[in-house]
All heavy atoms as TSV, in Angstrom:
chain	resi	resn	atom	element	x	y	z
A	1	MET	N	N	38.838	74.241	36.380
A	1	MET	CA	C	37.431	73.924	36.164
A	1	MET	C	C	36.809	73.557	37.501
A	1	MET	O	O	37.332	72.732	38.233
A	1	MET	CB	C	37.310	72.768	35.170
A	1	MET	CG	C	35.915	72.335	34.908
A	1	MET	SD	S	35.921	71.019	33.666
A	1	MET	CE	C	34.239	71.058	33.212
A	2	SER	N	N	35.675	74.162	37.821
A	2	SER	CA	C	35.033	73.859	39.096
A	2	SER	C	C	34.143	72.629	38.969
A	2	SER	O	O	33.716	72.243	37.884
A	2	SER	CB	C	34.205	75.061	39.561
A	2	SER	OG	O	33.212	75.347	38.610
A	3	ASP	N	N	33.879	72.016	40.104
A	3	ASP	CA	C	33.012	70.839	40.144
A	3	ASP	C	C	31.546	71.282	40.073
A	3	ASP	O	O	31.187	72.343	40.560
A	3	ASP	CB	C	33.245	70.057	41.434
A	3	ASP	CG	C	34.647	69.483	41.495
A	3	ASP	OD1	O	35.228	69.214	40.429
A	3	ASP	OD2	O	35.158	69.303	42.612
A	4	HIS	N	N	30.718	70.453	39.467
A	4	HIS	CA	C	29.296	70.758	39.339
A	4	HIS	C	C	28.474	69.571	39.821
A	4	HIS	O	O	28.935	68.440	39.826
A	4	HIS	CB	C	28.914	71.033	37.886
A	4	HIS	CG	C	29.603	72.213	37.292
A	4	HIS	ND1	N	29.336	73.504	37.671
A	4	HIS	CD2	C	30.548	72.302	36.337
A	4	HIS	CE1	C	30.077	74.332	36.981
A	4	HIS	NE2	N	30.834	73.632	36.155
A	5	VAL	N	N	27.237	69.855	40.200
A	5	VAL	CA	C	26.269	68.821	40.535
A	5	VAL	C	C	25.101	68.984	39.564
A	5	VAL	O	O	24.645	70.105	39.307
A	5	VAL	CB	C	25.775	68.962	41.990
A	5	VAL	CG1	C	24.665	67.967	42.283
A	5	VAL	CG2	C	26.944	68.769	42.962
A	6	TYR	N	N	24.647	67.859	39.017
A	6	TYR	CA	C	23.574	67.880	38.036
A	6	TYR	C	C	22.362	67.106	38.537
A	6	TYR	O	O	22.480	66.188	39.341
A	6	TYR	CB	C	24.035	67.223	36.720
A	6	TYR	CG	C	25.128	67.988	36.036
A	6	TYR	CD1	C	26.449	67.736	36.329
A	6	TYR	CD2	C	24.829	68.969	35.099
A	6	TYR	CE1	C	27.465	68.435	35.709
A	6	TYR	CE2	C	25.831	69.673	34.466
A	6	TYR	CZ	C	27.154	69.409	34.771
A	6	TYR	OH	O	28.154	70.107	34.159
A	7	LYS	N	N	21.208	67.474	38.045
A	7	LYS	CA	C	19.975	66.728	38.277
A	7	LYS	C	C	19.441	66.342	36.909
A	7	LYS	O	O	19.597	67.084	35.940
A	7	LYS	CB	C	18.961	67.582	39.026
A	7	LYS	CG	C	17.648	66.863	39.281
A	7	LYS	CD	C	16.838	67.546	40.349
A	7	LYS	CE	C	15.539	66.832	40.614
A	7	LYS	NZ	N	15.696	65.494	41.144
A	8	LYS	N	N	18.798	65.177	36.823
A	8	LYS	CA	C	18.210	64.721	35.571
A	8	LYS	C	C	16.696	64.675	35.705
A	8	LYS	O	O	16.166	64.299	36.738
A	8	LYS	CB	C	18.704	63.312	35.218
A	8	LYS	CG	C	20.171	63.251	34.892
A	8	LYS	CD	C	20.559	61.924	34.286
A	8	LYS	CE	C	20.501	60.794	35.281
A	8	LYS	NZ	N	21.011	59.525	34.733
A	9	ILE	N	N	16.032	65.070	34.627
A	9	ILE	CA	C	14.586	64.934	34.539
A	9	ILE	C	C	14.263	64.178	33.254
A	9	ILE	O	O	15.076	64.149	32.328
A	9	ILE	CB	C	13.867	66.304	34.557
A	9	ILE	CG1	C	14.390	67.211	33.440
A	9	ILE	CG2	C	13.998	66.975	35.908
A	9	ILE	CD1	C	13.650	68.531	33.309
A	10	GLU	N	N	13.103	63.546	33.220
A	10	GLU	CA	C	12.675	62.847	32.012
A	10	GLU	C	C	11.550	63.626	31.356
A	10	GLU	O	O	10.647	64.119	32.025
A	10	GLU	CB	C	12.229	61.420	32.338
A	10	GLU	CG	C	13.391	60.540	32.723
A	10	GLU	CD	C	13.031	59.071	32.798
A	10	GLU	OE1	O	12.050	58.648	32.149
A	10	GLU	OE2	O	13.719	58.348	33.518
A	11	LEU	N	N	11.633	63.747	30.025
A	11	LEU	CA	C	10.657	64.481	29.240
A	11	LEU	C	C	10.232	63.638	28.047
A	11	LEU	O	O	10.977	62.767	27.605
A	11	LEU	CB	C	11.268	65.780	28.699
A	11	LEU	CG	C	11.920	66.735	29.684
A	11	LEU	CD1	C	12.646	67.836	28.926
A	11	LEU	CD2	C	10.869	67.333	30.595
A	12	VAL	N	N	9.069	63.924	27.518
A	12	VAL	CA	C	8.643	63.336	26.251
A	12	VAL	C	C	8.276	64.486	25.330
A	12	VAL	O	O	7.363	65.259	25.625
A	12	VAL	CB	C	7.445	62.379	26.423
A	12	VAL	CG1	C	7.001	61.853	25.064
A	12	VAL	CG2	C	7.804	61.226	27.352
A	13	GLY	N	N	9.021	64.612	24.232
A	13	GLY	CA	C	8.727	65.623	23.227
A	13	GLY	C	C	7.955	64.987	22.086
A	13	GLY	O	O	8.142	63.804	21.789
A	14	SER	N	N	7.104	65.768	21.439
A	14	SER	CA	C	6.345	65.223	20.322
A	14	SER	C	C	6.336	66.212	19.166
A	14	SER	O	O	6.515	67.417	19.348
A	14	SER	CB	C	4.924	64.874	20.751
A	14	SER	OG	O	4.251	66.029	21.186
A	15	SER	N	N	6.118	65.666	17.965
A	15	SER	CA	C	6.070	66.489	16.764
A	15	SER	C	C	5.408	65.709	15.636
A	15	SER	O	O	5.542	64.486	15.560
A	15	SER	CB	C	7.480	66.888	16.337
A	15	SER	OG	O	7.476	67.522	15.077
A	16	THR	N	N	4.747	66.432	14.766
A	16	THR	CA	C	4.223	65.809	13.549
A	16	THR	C	C	5.235	65.901	12.418
A	16	THR	O	O	5.030	65.314	11.361
A	16	THR	CB	C	2.913	66.500	13.105
A	16	THR	OG1	O	3.168	67.893	12.929
A	16	THR	CG2	C	1.816	66.298	14.123
A	17	LYS	N	N	6.363	66.625	12.632
A	17	LYS	CA	C	7.352	66.860	11.582
A	17	LYS	C	C	8.489	65.840	11.571
A	17	LYS	O	O	8.804	65.265	10.543
A	17	LYS	CB	C	7.938	68.261	11.713
A	17	LYS	CG	C	6.928	69.361	11.508
A	17	LYS	CD	C	7.567	70.715	11.695
A	17	LYS	CE	C	6.517	71.815	11.618
A	17	LYS	NZ	N	7.091	73.119	11.870
A	18	SER	N	N	9.182	65.677	12.746
A	18	SER	CA	C	10.383	64.836	12.763
A	18	SER	C	C	10.796	64.505	14.196
A	18	SER	O	O	10.338	65.128	15.153
A	18	SER	CB	C	11.555	65.546	12.071
A	18	SER	OG	O	11.972	66.669	12.843
A	19	ILE	N	N	11.701	63.545	14.302
A	19	ILE	CA	C	12.284	63.194	15.600
A	19	ILE	C	C	13.067	64.380	16.147
A	19	ILE	O	O	12.978	64.714	17.331
A	19	ILE	CB	C	13.182	61.947	15.459
A	19	ILE	CG1	C	12.312	60.719	15.165
A	19	ILE	CG2	C	14.045	61.737	16.691
A	19	ILE	CD1	C	13.086	59.497	14.751
A	20	GLU	N	N	13.842	65.023	15.285
A	20	GLU	CA	C	14.637	66.177	15.714
A	20	GLU	C	C	13.750	67.302	16.245
A	20	GLU	O	O	14.069	67.942	17.247
A	20	GLU	CB	C	15.508	66.692	14.560
A	20	GLU	CG	C	16.631	65.771	14.183
A	20	GLU	CD	C	16.213	64.652	13.213
A	20	GLU	OE1	O	15.013	64.596	12.816
A	20	GLU	OE2	O	17.070	63.828	12.876
A	21	ASP	N	N	12.631	67.523	15.597
A	21	ASP	CA	C	11.700	68.555	16.034
A	21	ASP	C	C	11.082	68.198	17.383
A	21	ASP	O	O	10.875	69.068	18.230
A	21	ASP	CB	C	10.614	68.765	14.978
A	21	ASP	CG	C	9.853	70.060	15.175
A	21	ASP	OD1	O	10.507	71.114	15.299
A	21	ASP	OD2	O	8.609	70.013	15.187
A	22	ALA	N	N	10.826	66.918	17.618
A	22	ALA	CA	C	10.300	66.472	18.913
A	22	ALA	C	C	11.313	66.743	20.026
A	22	ALA	O	O	10.947	67.180	21.122
A	22	ALA	CB	C	9.945	64.986	18.853
A	23	ILE	N	N	12.593	66.502	19.737
A	23	ILE	CA	C	13.656	66.784	20.711
A	23	ILE	C	C	13.716	68.282	20.991
A	23	ILE	O	O	13.752	68.715	22.146
A	23	ILE	CB	C	15.017	66.270	20.212
A	23	ILE	CG1	C	15.023	64.746	20.147
A	23	ILE	CG2	C	16.157	66.783	21.106
A	23	ILE	CD1	C	16.217	64.158	19.396
A	24	GLU	N	N	13.737	69.085	19.926
A	24	GLU	CA	C	13.778	70.544	20.078
A	24	GLU	C	C	12.594	71.056	20.888
A	24	GLU	O	O	12.765	71.921	21.755
A	24	GLU	CB	C	13.792	71.224	18.705
A	24	GLU	CG	C	15.068	71.041	17.926
A	24	GLU	CD	C	16.229	71.874	18.451
A	24	GLU	OE1	O	16.004	72.844	19.207
A	24	GLU	OE2	O	17.364	71.525	18.113
A	25	ASN	N	N	11.402	70.540	20.629
A	25	ASN	CA	C	10.215	70.957	21.383
A	25	ASN	C	C	10.364	70.673	22.868
A	25	ASN	O	O	10.035	71.518	23.706
A	25	ASN	CB	C	8.964	70.260	20.845
A	25	ASN	CG	C	8.522	70.790	19.499
A	25	ASN	OD1	O	8.888	71.881	19.101
A	25	ASN	ND2	N	7.730	70.000	18.790
A	26	ALA	N	N	10.857	69.493	23.203
A	26	ALA	CA	C	11.024	69.126	24.615
A	26	ALA	C	C	12.057	70.011	25.306
A	26	ALA	O	O	11.818	70.533	26.396
A	26	ALA	CB	C	11.414	67.655	24.737
A	27	VAL	N	N	13.216	70.189	24.663
A	27	VAL	CA	C	14.295	70.972	25.272
A	27	VAL	C	C	13.898	72.444	25.391
A	27	VAL	O	O	14.104	73.066	26.439
A	27	VAL	CB	C	15.607	70.807	24.466
A	27	VAL	CG1	C	16.664	71.792	24.939
A	27	VAL	CG2	C	16.124	69.378	24.575
A	28	GLN	N	N	13.303	72.994	24.346
A	28	GLN	CA	C	12.910	74.402	24.379
A	28	GLN	C	C	11.837	74.657	25.437
A	28	GLN	O	O	11.916	75.636	26.183
A	28	GLN	CB	C	12.408	74.838	23.009
A	28	GLN	CG	C	12.083	76.313	22.933
A	28	GLN	CD	C	11.707	76.743	21.540
A	28	GLN	OE1	O	11.176	75.966	20.751
A	28	GLN	NE2	N	11.978	77.992	21.222
A	29	THR	N	N	10.861	73.784	25.533
A	29	THR	CA	C	9.802	73.963	26.522
A	29	THR	C	C	10.352	73.833	27.940
A	29	THR	O	O	10.010	74.627	28.824
A	29	THR	CB	C	8.659	72.957	26.287
A	29	THR	OG1	O	8.151	73.156	24.953
A	29	THR	CG2	C	7.535	73.150	27.283
A	30	ALA	N	N	11.228	72.850	28.172
A	30	ALA	CA	C	11.839	72.696	29.498
A	30	ALA	C	C	12.670	73.924	29.852
A	30	ALA	O	O	12.678	74.367	31.005
A	30	ALA	CB	C	12.707	71.444	29.543
A	31	GLY	N	N	13.349	74.489	28.859
A	31	GLY	CA	C	14.176	75.668	29.090
A	31	GLY	C	C	13.388	76.895	29.520
A	31	GLY	O	O	13.953	77.834	30.088
A	32	ASN	N	N	12.084	76.894	29.294
A	32	ASN	CA	C	11.249	78.006	29.746
A	32	ASN	C	C	11.062	78.017	31.252
A	32	ASN	O	O	10.736	79.063	31.822
A	32	ASN	CB	C	9.871	77.951	29.078
A	32	ASN	CG	C	9.938	78.258	27.601
A	32	ASN	OD1	O	10.837	78.947	27.133
A	32	ASN	ND2	N	9.000	77.730	26.846
A	33	SER	N	N	11.240	76.859	31.909
A	33	SER	CA	C	11.021	76.811	33.362
A	33	SER	C	C	12.186	76.211	34.150
A	33	SER	O	O	12.190	76.288	35.365
A	33	SER	CB	C	9.735	76.046	33.690
A	33	SER	OG	O	9.798	74.744	33.168
A	34	VAL	N	N	13.166	75.637	33.461
A	34	VAL	CA	C	14.325	75.042	34.144
A	34	VAL	C	C	15.578	75.746	33.648
A	34	VAL	O	O	15.817	75.847	32.441
A	34	VAL	CB	C	14.427	73.518	33.850
A	34	VAL	CG1	C	15.644	72.931	34.541
A	34	VAL	CG2	C	13.170	72.793	34.272
A	35	ARG	N	N	16.392	76.228	34.579
A	35	ARG	CA	C	17.638	76.915	34.215
A	35	ARG	C	C	18.785	75.933	34.075
A	35	ARG	O	O	18.737	74.828	34.594
A	35	ARG	CB	C	18.008	77.930	35.296
A	35	ARG	CG	C	17.045	79.063	35.442
A	35	ARG	CD	C	17.504	79.999	36.517
A	35	ARG	NE	N	18.045	79.226	37.648
A	35	ARG	CZ	C	18.172	79.664	38.877
A	35	ARG	NH1	N	17.820	80.875	39.167
A	35	ARG	NH2	N	18.666	78.906	39.828
A	36	ASN	N	N	19.836	76.368	33.430
A	36	ASN	CA	C	21.118	75.658	33.335
A	36	ASN	C	C	21.028	74.298	32.643
A	36	ASN	O	O	21.752	73.367	33.002
A	36	ASN	CB	C	21.750	75.478	34.725
A	36	ASN	CG	C	21.970	76.781	35.439
A	36	ASN	OD1	O	22.334	77.775	34.832
A	36	ASN	ND2	N	21.738	76.793	36.735
A	37	LEU	N	N	20.156	74.161	31.649
A	37	LEU	CA	C	20.117	72.909	30.887
A	37	LEU	C	C	21.468	72.719	30.203
A	37	LEU	O	O	21.987	73.645	29.578
A	37	LEU	CB	C	19.011	72.955	29.831
A	37	LEU	CG	C	17.579	73.029	30.328
A	37	LEU	CD1	C	16.630	73.143	29.137
A	37	LEU	CD2	C	17.226	71.828	31.166
A	38	ASP	N	N	22.041	71.526	30.326
A	38	ASP	CA	C	23.374	71.290	29.767
A	38	ASP	C	C	23.428	70.171	28.740
A	38	ASP	O	O	24.266	70.199	27.857
A	38	ASP	CB	C	24.374	70.958	30.886
A	38	ASP	CG	C	24.961	72.199	31.533
A	38	ASP	OD1	O	24.723	73.308	31.022
A	38	ASP	OD2	O	25.656	72.059	32.552
A	39	TRP	N	N	22.613	69.144	28.870
A	39	TRP	CA	C	22.729	67.998	27.961
A	39	TRP	C	C	21.428	67.218	27.928
A	39	TRP	O	O	20.573	67.386	28.776
A	39	TRP	CB	C	23.896	67.091	28.370
A	39	TRP	CG	C	23.838	66.624	29.795
A	39	TRP	CD1	C	24.436	67.216	30.866
A	39	TRP	CD2	C	23.126	65.501	30.312
A	39	TRP	NE1	N	24.135	66.527	32.012
A	39	TRP	CE2	C	23.334	65.460	31.696
A	39	TRP	CE3	C	22.338	64.523	29.742
A	39	TRP	CZ2	C	22.780	64.478	32.508
A	39	TRP	CZ3	C	21.782	63.548	30.550
A	39	TRP	CH2	C	22.019	63.538	31.923
A	40	PHE	N	N	21.300	66.369	26.899
A	40	PHE	CA	C	20.156	65.461	26.828
A	40	PHE	C	C	20.620	64.110	26.300
A	40	PHE	O	O	21.654	63.994	25.651
A	40	PHE	CB	C	19.029	66.026	25.950
A	40	PHE	CG	C	19.312	66.028	24.484
A	40	PHE	CD1	C	18.959	64.945	23.691
A	40	PHE	CD2	C	19.926	67.114	23.886
A	40	PHE	CE1	C	19.220	64.940	22.330
A	40	PHE	CE2	C	20.187	67.126	22.528
A	40	PHE	CZ	C	19.831	66.040	21.747
A	41	GLU	N	N	19.814	63.103	26.613
A	41	GLU	CA	C	20.074	61.732	26.179
A	41	GLU	C	C	18.744	61.148	25.699
A	41	GLU	O	O	17.752	61.193	26.423
A	41	GLU	CB	C	20.612	60.939	27.372
A	41	GLU	CG	C	20.737	59.471	27.173
A	41	GLU	CD	C	21.138	58.750	28.468
A	41	GLU	OE1	O	21.333	59.410	29.510
A	41	GLU	OE2	O	21.231	57.519	28.414
A	42	VAL	N	N	18.713	60.636	24.474
A	42	VAL	CA	C	17.498	60.025	23.951
A	42	VAL	C	C	17.371	58.619	24.529
A	42	VAL	O	O	18.282	57.804	24.410
A	42	VAL	CB	C	17.504	59.980	22.409
A	42	VAL	CG1	C	16.302	59.209	21.883
A	42	VAL	CG2	C	17.530	61.383	21.834
A	43	ILE	N	N	16.256	58.346	25.188
A	43	ILE	CA	C	16.015	57.053	25.822
A	43	ILE	C	C	15.191	56.146	24.921
A	43	ILE	O	O	15.446	54.955	24.801
A	43	ILE	CB	C	15.261	57.235	27.165
A	43	ILE	CG1	C	16.055	58.110	28.097
A	43	ILE	CG2	C	14.960	55.896	27.802
A	43	ILE	CD1	C	15.268	58.536	29.307
A	44	ASP	N	N	14.169	56.736	24.285
A	44	ASP	CA	C	13.249	55.927	23.494
A	44	ASP	C	C	12.661	56.788	22.381
A	44	ASP	O	O	12.520	58.004	22.533
A	44	ASP	CB	C	12.125	55.400	24.388
A	44	ASP	CG	C	11.338	54.268	23.769
A	44	ASP	OD1	O	11.788	53.699	22.757
A	44	ASP	OD2	O	10.252	53.944	24.302
A	45	THR	N	N	12.363	56.168	21.276
A	45	THR	CA	C	11.726	56.835	20.147
A	45	THR	C	C	10.548	55.981	19.699
A	45	THR	O	O	10.666	54.762	19.577
A	45	THR	CB	C	12.711	56.990	18.972
A	45	THR	OG1	O	13.886	57.651	19.435
A	45	THR	CG2	C	12.090	57.785	17.843
A	46	ARG	N	N	9.420	56.620	19.497
A	46	ARG	CA	C	8.242	55.898	19.030
A	46	ARG	C	C	7.399	56.841	18.188
A	46	ARG	O	O	7.657	58.036	18.132
A	46	ARG	CB	C	7.449	55.335	20.192
A	46	ARG	CG	C	6.989	56.350	21.193
A	46	ARG	CD	C	6.399	55.680	22.440
A	46	ARG	NE	N	6.320	56.631	23.513
A	46	ARG	CZ	C	7.283	56.866	24.395
A	46	ARG	NH1	N	8.419	56.197	24.327
A	46	ARG	NH2	N	7.139	57.762	25.347
A	47	GLY	N	N	6.379	56.301	17.554
A	47	GLY	CA	C	5.533	57.139	16.714
A	47	GLY	C	C	4.169	56.534	16.513
A	47	GLY	O	O	3.852	55.461	17.026
A	48	HIS	N	N	3.373	57.237	15.752
A	48	HIS	CA	C	2.002	56.848	15.482
A	48	HIS	C	C	1.834	56.748	13.972
A	48	HIS	O	O	2.286	57.627	13.231
A	48	HIS	CB	C	1.063	57.904	16.076
A	48	HIS	CG	C	-0.372	57.562	15.967
A	48	HIS	ND1	N	-1.300	58.437	15.484
A	48	HIS	CD2	C	-1.063	56.441	16.278
A	48	HIS	CE1	C	-2.488	57.875	15.509
A	48	HIS	NE2	N	-2.378	56.667	15.979
A	49	ILE	N	N	1.189	55.696	13.513
A	49	ILE	CA	C	0.981	55.464	12.090
A	49	ILE	C	C	-0.502	55.589	11.764
A	49	ILE	O	O	-1.345	55.024	12.460
A	49	ILE	CB	C	1.478	54.058	11.691
A	49	ILE	CG1	C	2.968	53.926	11.996
A	49	ILE	CG2	C	1.182	53.771	10.227
A	49	ILE	CD1	C	3.492	52.509	11.879
A	50	VAL	N	N	-0.802	56.338	10.713
A	50	VAL	CA	C	-2.179	56.495	10.236
A	50	VAL	C	C	-2.179	56.230	8.730
A	50	VAL	O	O	-1.395	56.838	7.993
A	50	VAL	CB	C	-2.718	57.911	10.530
A	50	VAL	CG1	C	-4.097	58.101	9.928
A	50	VAL	CG2	C	-2.755	58.182	12.022
A	51	ASP	N	N	-3.021	55.316	8.311
A	51	ASP	CA	C	-3.145	54.975	6.888
A	51	ASP	C	C	-1.799	54.609	6.268
A	51	ASP	O	O	-1.482	55.014	5.149
A	51	ASP	CB	C	-3.790	56.122	6.102
A	51	ASP	CG	C	-5.220	56.401	6.543
A	51	ASP	OD1	O	-5.916	55.428	6.933
A	51	ASP	OD2	O	-5.641	57.570	6.512
A	52	GLY	N	N	-0.980	53.882	7.013
A	52	GLY	CA	C	0.287	53.409	6.494
A	52	GLY	C	C	1.396	54.443	6.454
A	52	GLY	O	O	2.473	54.181	5.910
A	53	LYS	N	N	1.174	55.631	7.032
A	53	LYS	CA	C	2.185	56.687	7.028
A	53	LYS	C	C	2.444	57.171	8.451
A	53	LYS	O	O	1.542	57.187	9.287
A	53	LYS	CB	C	1.727	57.870	6.179
A	53	LYS	CG	C	1.578	57.543	4.715
A	53	LYS	CD	C	1.146	58.771	3.944
A	53	LYS	CE	C	0.961	58.412	2.478
A	53	LYS	NZ	N	0.510	59.570	1.702
A	54	VAL	N	N	3.673	57.590	8.705
A	54	VAL	CA	C	4.016	58.155	10.010
A	54	VAL	C	C	3.293	59.487	10.151
A	54	VAL	O	O	3.406	60.359	9.291
A	54	VAL	CB	C	5.539	58.362	10.151
A	54	VAL	CG1	C	5.864	59.062	11.458
A	54	VAL	CG2	C	6.268	57.038	10.056
A	55	SER	N	N	2.539	59.623	11.239
A	55	SER	CA	C	1.800	60.867	11.441
A	55	SER	C	C	2.264	61.639	12.667
A	55	SER	O	O	1.929	62.817	12.818
A	55	SER	CB	C	0.303	60.598	11.550
A	55	SER	OG	O	0.010	59.896	12.730
A	56	HIS	N	N	3.016	60.998	13.554
A	56	HIS	CA	C	3.408	61.643	14.801
A	56	HIS	C	C	4.652	60.960	15.364
A	56	HIS	O	O	4.756	59.739	15.304
A	56	HIS	CB	C	2.261	61.530	15.811
A	56	HIS	CG	C	2.280	62.580	16.854
A	56	HIS	ND1	N	1.624	63.775	16.707
A	56	HIS	CD2	C	2.885	62.636	18.055
A	56	HIS	CE1	C	1.812	64.508	17.789
A	56	HIS	NE2	N	2.578	63.833	18.619
A	57	TYR	N	N	5.568	61.745	15.892
A	57	TYR	CA	C	6.789	61.232	16.524
A	57	TYR	C	C	6.775	61.583	18.005
A	57	TYR	O	O	6.348	62.676	18.377
A	57	TYR	CB	C	8.029	61.877	15.904
A	57	TYR	CG	C	8.161	61.666	14.424
A	57	TYR	CD1	C	7.589	62.556	13.528
A	57	TYR	CD2	C	8.855	60.573	13.917
A	57	TYR	CE1	C	7.706	62.373	12.169
A	57	TYR	CE2	C	8.984	60.384	12.553
A	57	TYR	CZ	C	8.401	61.290	11.688
A	57	TYR	OH	O	8.523	61.104	10.335
A	58	GLN	N	N	7.261	60.663	18.839
A	58	GLN	CA	C	7.477	60.927	20.260
A	58	GLN	C	C	8.884	60.483	20.619
A	58	GLN	O	O	9.327	59.396	20.213
A	58	GLN	CB	C	6.504	60.151	21.144
A	58	GLN	CG	C	5.146	60.756	21.251
A	58	GLN	CD	C	4.332	60.081	22.343
A	58	GLN	OE1	O	4.562	58.936	22.697
A	58	GLN	NE2	N	3.371	60.807	22.869
A	59	VAL	N	N	9.587	61.329	21.372
A	59	VAL	CA	C	10.944	61.013	21.806
A	59	VAL	C	C	11.027	61.212	23.313
A	59	VAL	O	O	10.692	62.281	23.823
A	59	VAL	CB	C	11.981	61.909	21.096
A	59	VAL	CG1	C	13.381	61.586	21.560
A	59	VAL	CG2	C	11.880	61.756	19.585
A	60	GLU	N	N	11.445	60.167	24.016
A	60	GLU	CA	C	11.630	60.249	25.462
A	60	GLU	C	C	13.090	60.624	25.725
A	60	GLU	O	O	13.998	60.006	25.173
A	60	GLU	CB	C	11.294	58.915	26.108
A	60	GLU	CG	C	11.327	58.939	27.614
A	60	GLU	CD	C	10.887	57.618	28.227
A	60	GLU	OE1	O	10.395	56.742	27.483
A	60	GLU	OE2	O	11.047	57.465	29.446
A	61	LEU	N	N	13.288	61.636	26.566
A	61	LEU	CA	C	14.621	62.172	26.835
A	61	LEU	C	C	14.918	62.218	28.317
A	61	LEU	O	O	14.009	62.415	29.127
A	61	LEU	CB	C	14.734	63.627	26.352
A	61	LEU	CG	C	14.324	63.997	24.959
A	61	LEU	CD1	C	14.223	65.506	24.845
A	61	LEU	CD2	C	15.328	63.468	23.986
A	62	LYS	N	N	16.187	62.081	28.663
A	62	LYS	CA	C	16.687	62.488	29.972
A	62	LYS	C	C	17.437	63.791	29.708
A	62	LYS	O	O	18.253	63.867	28.791
A	62	LYS	CB	C	17.629	61.446	30.568
A	62	LYS	CG	C	16.940	60.229	31.101
A	62	LYS	CD	C	17.904	59.324	31.824
A	62	LYS	CE	C	17.184	58.061	32.299
A	62	LYS	NZ	N	18.096	57.157	32.981
A	63	VAL	N	N	17.131	64.799	30.505
A	63	VAL	CA	C	17.762	66.111	30.349
A	63	VAL	C	C	18.483	66.438	31.649
A	63	VAL	O	O	17.896	66.322	32.734
A	63	VAL	CB	C	16.721	67.197	30.012
A	63	VAL	CG1	C	17.373	68.552	29.916
A	63	VAL	CG2	C	16.009	66.853	28.707
A	64	GLY	N	N	19.741	66.832	31.536
A	64	GLY	CA	C	20.539	67.185	32.712
A	64	GLY	C	C	20.656	68.687	32.848
A	64	GLY	O	O	20.852	69.401	31.864
A	65	PHE	N	N	20.519	69.170	34.083
A	65	PHE	CA	C	20.742	70.587	34.342
A	65	PHE	C	C	21.583	70.752	35.585
A	65	PHE	O	O	21.555	69.951	36.513
A	65	PHE	CB	C	19.419	71.362	34.441
A	65	PHE	CG	C	18.501	70.917	35.542
A	65	PHE	CD1	C	18.512	71.564	36.773
A	65	PHE	CD2	C	17.615	69.881	35.344
A	65	PHE	CE1	C	17.650	71.173	37.794
A	65	PHE	CE2	C	16.745	69.486	36.345
A	65	PHE	CZ	C	16.780	70.130	37.578
A	66	ARG	N	N	22.405	71.791	35.549
A	66	ARG	CA	C	23.351	72.090	36.621
A	66	ARG	C	C	22.633	72.782	37.775
A	66	ARG	O	O	21.880	73.737	37.566
A	66	ARG	CB	C	24.442	73.010	36.055
A	66	ARG	CG	C	25.743	72.941	36.725
A	66	ARG	CD	C	26.839	73.800	36.089
A	66	ARG	NE	N	26.669	74.363	34.755
A	66	ARG	CZ	C	26.008	75.473	34.419
A	66	ARG	NH1	N	25.396	76.165	35.293
A	66	ARG	NH2	N	25.959	75.896	33.195
A	67	LEU	N	N	22.846	72.289	38.985
A	67	LEU	CA	C	22.259	72.908	40.176
A	67	LEU	C	C	23.111	74.088	40.610
A	67	LEU	O	O	24.338	74.054	40.517
A	67	LEU	CB	C	22.170	71.897	41.316
A	67	LEU	CG	C	21.247	70.701	41.085
A	67	LEU	CD1	C	21.334	69.732	42.261
A	67	LEU	CD2	C	19.818	71.136	40.857
A	68	ASP	N	N	22.447	75.145	41.060
A	68	ASP	CA	C	23.162	76.307	41.604
A	68	ASP	C	C	23.765	75.917	42.927
A	68	ASP	O	O	23.179	75.155	43.699
A	68	ASP	CB	C	22.203	77.481	41.801
A	68	ASP	CG	C	21.693	78.035	40.495
A	68	ASP	OD1	O	22.396	77.906	39.473
A	68	ASP	OD2	O	20.580	78.593	40.479
A	69	GLY	N	N	24.921	76.414	43.196
A	69	GLY	CA	C	25.533	76.023	44.464
A	69	GLY	C	C	26.515	76.913	44.962
A	69	GLY	O	O	27.031	77.813	45.165
């Protein structure tokens, strides 16, 4: 197994559907412009409440990607 070097970026994904969908949105969108995405870590989860119901989810992520070398 060869050695790798990684860089981390922070993202905030959002969704009106679910926490999982917010994560998927963030990772998929980042994958459109960043290559070699390998892992993510959820840092924070929050949401917005309207009329006593959850209306929006936000998930803050650290995403790691492998640097070319």
